[in-house]
C-alpha positions in Angstrom: 47.5 128.3 118.1 45.2 126.3 116.1 46.0 125.9 112.5 43.8 127.0 110.2 43.4 125.7 106.5 44.0 128.5 104.0 41.7 128.5 101.2 44.3 127.0 98.8 44.0 123.5 100.8 40.2 123.5 101.1 38.1 121.5 98.8 36.4 123.6 96.1 32.4 122.8 95.3 32.7 120.2 92.9 34.7 117.5 95.2 38.6 118.6 93.8 41.1 120.0 96.2 43.6 122.2 94.7 47.1 122.0 95.4 49.5 124.1 97.4 50.0 126.4 94.2 46.2 126.6 93.7 45.6 124.3 90.9 42.8 122.0 90.4 44.1 118.5 90.9 43.2 116.3 88.1 40.2 114.3 88.7 39.4 110.7 87.6 36.6 110.0 85.0 33.4 108.6 86.0 33.2 104.7 86.4 29.8 104.7 84.5 31.5 106.2 81.7 34.6 103.7 81.5 31.7 100.9 81.8 29.8 102.0 78.5 32.5 103.0 76.4 34.3 99.1 76.9 30.4 97.3 76.3 30.1 99.4 73.4 33.3 98.4 72.0 32.5 94.6 72.9 29.5 94.9 70.9 31.6 96.7 68.3 33.8 93.2 69.1 31.0 90.9 68.5 30.0 92.2 64.5 33.5 91.3 63.1 35.8 88.3 62.9 38.2 90.2 60.6 41.6 89.5 62.6 43.1 93.0 61.2 40.3 94.8 62.9 40.2 92.7 66.0 43.8 93.9 66.6 43.5 97.0 66.0 40.8 96.7 69.0 43.9 95.0 71.1 45.9 97.8 70.1 43.5 100.7 70.8 42.6 99.0 74.4 46.4 98.9 75.2 46.6 102.8 74.4 43.9 104.1 76.6 45.3 101.9 79.5 48.6 103.0 79.0 47.4 106.5 79.2 44.8 106.8 81.8 45.1 104.3 84.2 46.0 104.8 87.6 48.1 103.4 90.0 45.4 101.9 92.2 45.3 97.7 92.9 43.3 97.1 90.4 44.7 99.1 87.6 47.4 96.5 87.3 45.6 93.7 86.1 44.7 94.1 82.9 48.1 91.6 81.7 46.7 88.8 83.3 43.5 89.5 81.1 45.7 89.1 78.2 47.2 85.9 79.6 43.5 84.7 79.8 43.1 86.0 76.2 45.8 84.2 74.8 44.5 81.3 76.9 41.4 81.6 75.1 42.7 81.4 71.8 45.2 78.3 72.5 42.1 76.3 73.8 39.3 76.9 71.0 42.7 76.2 68.5 43.7 72.8 70.4 39.8 72.0 70.4 39.7 72.5 66.9 42.1 70.0 66.0 41.1 67.5 68.7 37.6 67.3 67.7 37.9 67.8 63.9 35.2 68.0 61.6 37.0 66.3 58.5 38.5 68.2 55.8 37.7 69.1 52.3 39.7 68.9 49.1 40.1 72.5 49.1 42.2 72.7 52.2 45.5 72.5 53.1 47.0 69.2 54.9 49.2 70.4 58.0 49.1 66.7 60.4 47.0 64.3 61.4 46.2 62.9 64.8 45.2 59.2 66.1 41.5 58.3 65.3 39.1 57.7 68.2 36.3 55.5 67.2 33.2 57.0 68.5 29.5 55.6 69.0 26.7 56.5 66.6 24.8 58.6 68.7 28.1 60.5 69.0 27.8 61.3 65.2 29.0 64.2 63.7 31.7 65.0 65.7 35.2 62.7 65.1 38.2 62.7 67.5 40.9 62.9 66.2 42.0 62.6 62.0 43.5 65.2 59.6 43.9 68.9 60.7 43.9 71.8 57.9 45.5 75.1 57.9 41.7 76.5 57.4 40.7 74.7 60.1 43.4 76.1 62.8 43.0 80.0 61.5 38.9 79.7 61.5 39.2 78.6 65.6 42.1 81.1 65.9 39.7 83.9 64.2 36.8 82.9 66.7 39.1 82.8 69.9 40.6 85.9 69.3 36.9 87.5 68.9 36.6 86.4 72.4 39.8 87.3 73.7 39.2 90.9 72.6 35.7 90.6 74.3 37.4 89.7 77.2 40.0 92.2 77.3 37.5 94.9 76.8 35.6 93.6 80.3 39.2 93.8 81.5 39.9 97.2 80.4 36.8 98.4 82.5 37.8 96.6 85.2 41.1 98.6 85.2 40.0 102.0 84.5 37.0 102.2 86.7 37.2 102.1 90.3 35.0 99.6 91.7 34.4 101.0 94.8 33.3 104.3 93.0 30.8 102.3 91.0 29.1 101.1 94.0 27.9 104.6 95.0 26.0 104.8 91.9 23.7 101.7 92.0 20.2 101.5 92.9 19.7 101.2 96.6 17.8 97.9 95.8 20.4 96.6 94.1 23.4 97.9 97.0 23.7 94.1 98.5 24.4 93.0 95.4 26.8 95.6 94.4 28.6 95.4 97.8 29.1 91.4 96.7 30.2 92.3 92.9 32.8 95.1 94.3 34.2 92.5 97.1 34.4 89.6 93.6 36.1 91.9 91.5 38.6 93.2 94.1 39.2 89.8 95.1 41.8 88.7 91.9 43.5 92.4 92.8 44.4 92.1 95.7 45.5 88.3 95.6 48.1 89.5 92.9 48.9 92.4 95.1 49.7 89.8 98.1 51.8 87.1 95.6 53.8 90.2 94.7 53.9 91.3 98.2 55.2 87.9 99.5 57.6 87.5 96.4 59.4 91.1 97.4 59.7 89.8 101.0 61.0 86.4 100.2 63.7 87.9 97.8 65.1 90.1 100.6 65.2 87.0 103.0 67.5 85.2 100.4 65.0 82.4 99.8 66.2 80.2 97.1 63.5 77.6 96.8 61.7 78.4 93.5 58.8 76.4 91.6 56.8 73.9 93.5 59.2 74.3 96.6 58.5 78.0 97.2 54.5 77.2 96.5 54.3 76.4 100.6 56.3 79.6 101.6 53.9 81.4 99.2 50.2 80.1 99.5 50.2 80.3 103.7 51.3 83.9 103.9 48.5 84.7 101.1 46.1 83.2 102.5 46.8 84.9 105.8 46.6 88.0 104.2 43.3 86.9 102.5 41.8 85.6 105.8 43.3 89.2 107.5 41.5 91.4 104.8 38.3 89.3 104.9 38.3 90.1 108.8 38.8 93.9 108.3 36.3 93.9 105.6 33.6 92.2 107.8 34.3 94.2 110.7 34.1 97.8 108.6 30.6 96.3 106.9 29.1 95.8 110.5 30.4 99.3 111.5 28.2 100.8 108.8 25.2 98.8 109.1 25.5 96.8 106.1 22.7 94.2 106.0 20.4 96.5 108.0 16.4 95.8 107.7 14.3 98.7 106.2 11.4 99.9 106.3 9.9 97.9 103.6 6.7 96.2 104.7 6.0 92.5 103.6 3.4 94.1 100.8 6.1 96.4 99.6 8.7 93.4 99.2 5.9 91.6 96.9 5.3 94.1 94.8 9.2 94.5 94.2 9.7 91.0 93.3 6.3 91.2 90.9 7.6 94.2 89.3 11.2 92.9 88.6 10.2 89.4 87.5 7.5 90.8 85.2 10.2 93.6 84.0 12.2 90.7 83.3 10.3 88.6 81.1 9.5 91.9 79.4 13.2 92.4 78.7 13.4 88.6 77.1 10.3 88.9 75.2 11.7 92.4 73.9 15.0 90.5 73.1 13.4 87.6 71.2 11.4 89.6 69.4 14.5 91.7 68.1 16.7 88.9 67.0 13.7 87.1 65.5 12.7 88.4 62.2 9.2 86.3 62.4 8.0 87.3 65.7 5.1 89.6 66.1 6.0 93.2 66.3 4.7 93.6 69.9 7.6 91.4 71.0 10.2 93.8 69.6 10.4 97.2 71.0 7.1 97.3 72.8 7.8 94.4 75.1 11.4 95.7 75.5 10.4 99.3 76.7 7.5 97.5 79.0 10.1 95.8 80.3 12.6 98.1 81.1 9.8 100.6 82.6 8.5 97.7 84.8 12.1 96.7 86.2 13.0 101.1 86.9 9.6 101.0 88.9 10.7 97.6 90.8 14.3 99.1 91.6 12.5 102.7 92.6 10.0 100.6 94.9 12.9 98.4 96.1 15.6 101.4 97.1 12.9 102.8 99.7 14.3 100.2 102.2 18.0 101.6 101.7 18.8 105.3 102.3 22.5 106.0 101.9 23.7 109.4 101.7 26.7 110.8 99.0 29.2 112.0 99.9 31.0 114.2 97.1 29.2 112.5 94.3 31.3 112.3 90.9 30.0 114.7 88.3 29.1 113.9 85.0 30.2 116.3 82.7 31.7 116.9 79.0 34.6 114.7 79.7 32.1 111.5 80.4 29.8 112.5 77.4 32.9 112.1 75.3 34.4 108.8 76.2 30.8 107.4 76.4 29.5 109.0 73.5 33.0 107.4 71.0 32.8 104.2 72.0 28.8 104.3 71.2 29.2 105.8 68.1 32.2 103.4 67.2 29.4 100.5 67.7 26.7 101.9 65.9 28.9 102.7 63.0 30.0 98.8 62.7 26.3 97.7 63.1 25.0 100.4 60.7 26.9 98.6 57.7 27.3 102.4 55.9 29.9 103.0 53.7 31.4 99.7 53.7 30.6 95.5 52.5 29.7 94.0 55.2 31.6 91.1 53.8 34.6 92.8 55.1 34.0 92.5 58.5 33.8 88.6 58.2 36.4 87.6 55.4 36.1 83.9 54.6 39.1 81.4 54.3 38.1 80.1 51.2 39.9 80.9 49.1 43.2 81.3 51.9 43.9 84.6 51.6 45.4 87.4 53.4 41.7 89.5 54.8 41.5 93.4 53.9 41.3 96.0 56.5 38.0 98.2 55.7 38.4 102.0 56.3 35.4 103.0 58.0 35.4 100.1 60.3 38.7 100.9 61.0 38.2 104.4 61.6 35.3 103.7 63.6 37.5 101.7 66.0 40.4 104.9 66.3 37.2 106.8 67.0 37.1 105.0 70.1 40.7 105.4 71.1 39.9 109.0 71.5 39.0 108.1 75.2 42.6 108.3 75.4 43.0 111.8 75.4 39.0 113.2 76.2 39.4 111.2 79.6 41.1 113.7 82.2 44.9 112.1 82.9 45.2 110.5 86.0 46.5 111.8 89.5 50.3 111.4 89.6 51.9 109.1 92.1 52.1 110.8 95.4 55.9 110.2 96.8 57.0 111.5 100.0 60.4 113.0 99.8 63.1 112.3 101.9 64.4 114.9 104.1 68.2 115.5 103.7 70.1 114.4 106.4 72.7 116.7 108.8 75.9 116.2 108.8 78.2 117.5 111.3 81.7 119.0 110.8 84.6 117.9 112.5 87.0 120.7 113.8 
């Protein structure tokens, strides 16, 4: 007799399948909410150069990722973004020490590098020479700000499912979204392949290390990457990727013209907002007109791609909370209310310990509220090993 699924195992109307006990399984947050939260926090980071606030941002990112990341392959790559951040800070300090700009009598002299003379047309920058503590601290602070912004983008890639984010893109950006999704998933897949090959070598008692083991790791990883590429190509071909739509040449030209004019409007609006001496029409009016033209171009270009969505991702109170706390954090830092703007960018002259402003610190901690506003991730599924039966010997 065929087995009929009971009501406890059927998926609900909201797309969440109850477990064996009739309870709703935890859902994952909408990927756009994570990206809004991360980009808003990166915008807030661009406002400050205070190392205490930057370290607080890194602590908030670490907390949210620890409590809300899943067991997916792309959720294991945040440590590599941390390595990249440390590399950025180190390179910034090294370049500032090598391409020195001289020191002032108030600087604390540390050491001196061999000076290399440069031609006259290369004036203003010298290679080598005395290096001060203030110069290295300034370079480290600038590098730390860039590193915190990279970690914000890494947090979005760690928390948001790139495959789910592809489903919400407009039809006109579908091909571009697939390319971006594939490129974002390359690094986690390579890391997973390297880890799998490394475990296999340890099981086979491979004793070679360092450069000697590189040959035994590269070949299996490249073979695995080629196999993944072939499977991806077959899957995309079976789903009709790259098919020609029903758009005519006239509609394609109209779409291109709308997108081009819209991008020009966005550029003019951004320039008008950044330049205080620009005319008023180059500010918000140009930005709004460019946004409207881009939206019209995306709607017109999306007609040639017809897609259906199976169980669309809901946007509920958790998504509003996560996106809102990130945006509110950036707004508080840019508003400058309740604190001195100089506290966001402390000076190193005279050399002193930076102060921690309370309002910006509270704004950054507010972004950490995403750690408990977002629904908890699903626990990893582990298959139970059946107990072995033993026979008694009479």
